[in-house]
C-alpha positions as CSV (number, residue, x, y, z in Angstrom):
1,X,88.5,179.2,190.1
2,X,88.0,177.3,193.4
3,X,90.3,174.4,193.4
4,X,90.3,171.0,195.2
5,X,91.2,172.4,198.7
6,X,88.4,175.0,198.4
7,X,85.9,172.3,197.5
8,X,87.1,170.0,200.3
9,X,86.9,172.9,202.7
10,X,83.3,173.4,201.7
11,X,82.5,169.7,201.9
12,X,83.8,169.6,205.5
13,X,81.9,172.7,206.4
14,X,78.7,171.3,205.0
15,X,78.9,167.9,206.7
16,X,77.6,168.8,210.2
17,X,74.8,170.8,208.6
18,X,73.7,168.4,206.0
19,X,74.7,164.8,206.8
20,X,71.8,162.8,208.2
21,X,69.5,165.8,207.8
22,X,66.5,166.2,205.5
23,X,66.3,168.8,202.8
24,X,62.9,170.2,203.5
25,X,62.7,173.0,200.9
26,X,64.3,173.9,197.6
27,X,63.7,177.3,196.0
28,X,64.9,177.9,192.4
29,X,65.5,181.4,191.0
30,X,66.5,180.3,187.5
31,X,66.3,177.3,185.2
32,X,69.9,177.0,184.3
33,X,73.5,177.7,185.2
34,X,76.2,176.3,183.0
35,X,73.8,173.6,182.2
36,X,70.0,173.3,182.8
37,X,69.1,172.7,186.4
38,X,67.1,169.4,186.6
39,X,64.5,170.8,189.0
40,X,62.1,167.9,188.7
41,X,64.8,165.4,189.5
42,X,66.0,167.4,192.4
43,X,62.5,167.7,193.8
44,X,62.0,164.0,193.4
45,X,65.4,162.8,194.6
46,X,66.5,165.4,197.2
47,X,63.4,167.2,198.5
48,X,62.2,165.6,201.8
49,X,65.0,163.1,201.6
50,X,67.8,162.5,204.2
51,X,71.3,163.2,202.9
52,X,73.4,160.2,204.0
53,X,76.8,161.7,203.2
54,X,78.7,164.3,201.2
55,X,81.6,163.0,199.0
56,X,84.0,164.7,196.7
57,X,85.2,163.7,193.2
58,X,87.8,166.0,192.0
59,X,86.2,169.5,192.2
60,X,82.6,168.1,192.4
61,X,80.6,167.5,195.5
62,X,78.0,164.8,195.7
63,X,75.2,165.0,198.3
64,X,73.9,161.4,198.6
65,X,70.3,160.4,199.2
66,X,68.6,157.0,198.8
67,X,67.5,158.0,195.2
68,X,70.9,159.2,194.0
69,X,73.0,162.3,194.6
70,X,73.0,166.0,193.8
71,X,76.1,166.9,191.9
72,X,77.5,170.4,192.7
73,X,80.2,172.3,190.9
74,X,81.3,175.8,191.9
75,X,82.6,176.7,188.5
76,X,84.6,180.0,188.4
77,X,82.8,182.0,191.0
78,X,80.3,179.8,192.7
79,X,80.0,179.7,196.5
80,X,77.6,178.4,199.2
81,X,76.7,180.7,202.0
82,X,74.8,179.7,205.2
83,X,72.0,182.0,206.2
84,X,69.5,181.8,209.1
85,X,66.6,182.6,206.7
86,X,65.7,182.5,203.1
87,X,66.5,186.2,203.2
88,X,68.6,188.1,202.3
89,X,69.1,187.0,198.7
90,X,72.1,188.3,196.9
91,X,71.8,189.4,193.3
92,X,73.2,186.2,192.0
93,X,71.5,183.7,194.3
94,X,70.2,181.0,192.1
95,X,69.1,178.1,194.4
96,X,68.4,177.9,198.1
97,X,68.3,174.6,200.1
98,X,66.7,174.4,203.6
99,X,68.1,171.6,205.9
100,X,67.0,172.7,209.3
101,X,64.8,175.4,210.9
102,X,67.6,178.0,210.6
103,X,69.9,176.4,208.0
104,X,69.4,177.8,204.6
105,X,72.2,177.2,202.1
106,X,72.3,179.8,199.4
107,X,74.1,178.9,196.1
108,X,75.5,182.1,194.6
109,X,77.3,182.3,191.3
110,X,77.8,185.6,189.5
111,X,79.3,184.2,186.4
112,X,77.1,181.1,186.2
113,X,79.8,178.7,185.2
114,X,78.9,176.4,188.1
115,X,76.4,173.6,187.9
116,X,73.8,171.7,189.9
117,X,73.0,168.3,188.4
118,X,71.4,165.0,189.5
119,X,73.2,161.7,189.5
120,X,70.9,158.6,189.5
121,X,71.3,155.6,191.7
122,X,73.7,154.0,189.1
123,X,76.2,156.7,190.0
124,X,76.7,157.4,186.3
125,X,76.8,161.0,185.0
126,X,78.7,162.5,182.0
127,X,80.3,165.2,184.1
128,X,82.1,162.6,186.4
129,X,82.2,159.4,184.4
130,X,85.5,160.1,182.7
131,X,87.4,161.8,185.6
132,X,90.8,160.5,186.4
133,X,92.3,159.4,189.7
134,X,91.8,161.7,192.8
135,X,95.0,162.9,194.4
136,X,94.1,161.4,197.7
137,X,92.9,158.1,196.3
138,X,95.0,155.0,197.2
139,X,94.9,154.1,193.6
140,X,97.1,157.1,192.8
141,X,100.5,155.5,193.1
142,X,103.8,156.3,191.4
143,X,103.6,153.0,189.5
144,X,100.1,153.7,188.3
145,X,101.0,157.2,187.2
146,X,104.2,156.1,185.3
147,X,102.1,153.5,183.4
148,X,99.5,156.0,182.6
149,X,102.1,158.5,181.3
150,X,104.4,156.0,179.6
151,X,103.7,157.1,176.1
152,X,102.8,160.7,176.8
153,X,104.7,163.5,175.1
154,X,102.7,166.1,176.9
155,X,104.5,168.5,179.3
156,X,104.3,167.3,182.9
157,X,102.2,170.3,184.0
158,X,99.7,169.8,181.2
159,X,99.5,166.1,182.0
160,X,98.7,166.5,185.7
161,X,96.1,169.1,184.9
162,X,94.3,166.8,182.5
163,X,91.1,165.8,184.5
164,X,90.9,162.6,182.6
165,X,94.3,161.6,183.9
166,X,94.2,163.2,187.4
167,X,91.2,165.0,188.7
168,X,91.3,168.1,190.8
169,X,94.8,169.5,190.2
170,X,94.3,173.1,189.1
171,X,96.9,175.6,188.0
172,X,98.0,176.8,191.4
173,X,98.7,173.4,192.9
174,X,100.2,172.1,189.7
175,X,102.9,174.9,189.9
176,X,103.4,174.5,193.6
177,X,103.7,170.7,193.6
178,X,106.1,170.6,190.7
179,X,108.3,173.2,192.3
180,X,108.5,171.3,195.6
181,X,109.2,168.0,193.7
182,X,111.9,169.8,191.7
183,X,110.4,168.9,188.3
184,X,110.5,171.3,185.4
185,X,106.9,171.9,184.1
186,X,107.9,171.5,180.5
187,X,109.4,168.0,180.9
188,X,107.6,165.3,179.0
189,X,105.3,163.3,181.4
190,X,106.5,160.1,179.7
191,X,110.1,160.8,180.8
192,X,109.3,161.2,184.5
193,X,111.0,158.5,186.5
194,X,109.3,156.3,189.2
195,X,111.2,158.2,191.9
196,X,110.1,161.5,190.5
197,X,106.4,160.4,190.4
198,X,106.7,159.3,194.1
199,X,108.2,162.6,195.0
200,X,105.6,164.6,193.1
201,X,102.6,162.7,194.6
202,X,104.1,163.3,198.1
203,X,104.5,167.0,197.4
204,X,101.1,167.4,195.8
205,X,99.4,165.8,198.8
206,X,101.4,167.9,201.2
207,X,100.6,171.1,199.4
208,X,96.9,170.2,199.2
209,X,96.7,169.2,202.8
210,X,98.4,172.4,203.9
211,X,95.9,174.4,201.9
212,X,92.9,172.5,203.2
213,X,94.1,173.1,206.8
214,X,94.4,176.8,206.1
215,X,91.0,177.2,204.4
216,X,92.0,177.1,200.7
217,X,93.7,179.6,198.4
218,X,92.7,183.2,198.4
219,X,90.7,183.9,195.3
220,X,88.6,187.0,194.8
221,X,85.3,185.1,194.4
222,X,85.9,182.2,196.8
223,X,84.4,182.2,200.3
224,X,83.8,179.4,202.7
225,X,80.5,178.5,204.3
226,X,80.7,181.3,206.8
227,X,81.8,184.0,204.3
228,X,85.5,183.9,205.2
229,X,88.0,184.0,202.4
230,X,90.7,181.3,202.1
231,X,94.2,182.5,202.8
232,X,96.7,179.8,201.7
233,X,98.1,182.2,199.0
234,X,100.4,183.7,201.7
235,X,102.2,180.4,201.8
236,X,102.7,179.9,198.0
237,X,106.2,179.4,196.9
238,X,106.1,180.3,193.2
239,X,102.6,180.8,191.9
240,X,102.0,184.4,190.9
241,X,105.6,185.4,191.9
242,X,107.3,186.1,188.6
243,X,110.5,188.0,189.2
244,X,110.5,187.5,192.9
245,X,113.3,185.5,194.6
246,X,113.0,181.7,194.8
247,X,112.5,180.7,198.4
248,X,115.4,178.2,198.0
249,X,118.0,179.7,195.7
250,X,116.9,183.4,195.5
251,X,117.0,183.3,191.7
252,X,114.0,185.2,190.2
253,X,111.0,183.0,189.6
254,X,110.3,182.5,185.8
255,X,106.9,182.5,184.1
256,X,105.8,180.9,180.8
257,X,102.4,180.2,179.2
258,X,101.3,176.6,178.7
259,X,97.9,175.8,177.1
260,X,96.8,179.3,177.9
261,X,97.7,179.3,181.6
262,X,100.6,180.9,183.4
263,X,103.2,178.6,184.7
264,X,105.6,179.7,187.5
265,X,108.8,177.8,188.2
266,X,112.5,178.2,189.2
267,X,115.0,177.4,186.4
268,X,117.7,176.4,189.0
269,X,115.7,174.4,191.5
270,X,113.6,172.7,188.7
271,X,116.4,171.7,186.2
272,X,115.6,170.9,182.6
């Protein structure tokens, strides 16, 4: 699944093509993805309207117009590809947006777990109303996180992947940030010290920034706007490396399953 860096990479790629430009055409090829596509609302709020900005909330993109915003989520296999014409259309092309004479954005999603929704001028929408703090928000401080987790018995990895607590931290970056912060994934979030929260936030932002700079993590279904795959996985320290030597101590990387997801960590560098 595309994670926060992939979504941020897409946001930055879309900005020069979309910001301050008018969406002059929308072509729908189906009525729903993960949820019904609000075609009437999109035609009313986006079509022939200027997009003033593109923002990100967790793994969601918002294309803002005077009437509200289109809410885009890539799901597991969604991607946006820039084409010079409305053709060619791939098998799983579901919506096409035209922003300039030769700028057609094709939304492609083989598994259809992505979504395209409409957020009214109020800014309220059930998909984003209850999302937690974004990792890059100034509101995400060690003190705020410690207060949020003070009574939590959830394992640290499960806590930071809870979108209602912290939005946008997927499995890859949870493993990587905890490794660099030297925090055991199984440790209860409520027992994390203020110093540990400070270190983890610093490590998370470093890992995310490094990944954004390199185009995101390589995933089979993720491509950026120009069709290039992300390649941050070559720099991963522990994720997907069970049995391989730890970059720091050379002890084999361990793996366990938490809430149905694989967790990778070093038993020595991330002490219990």
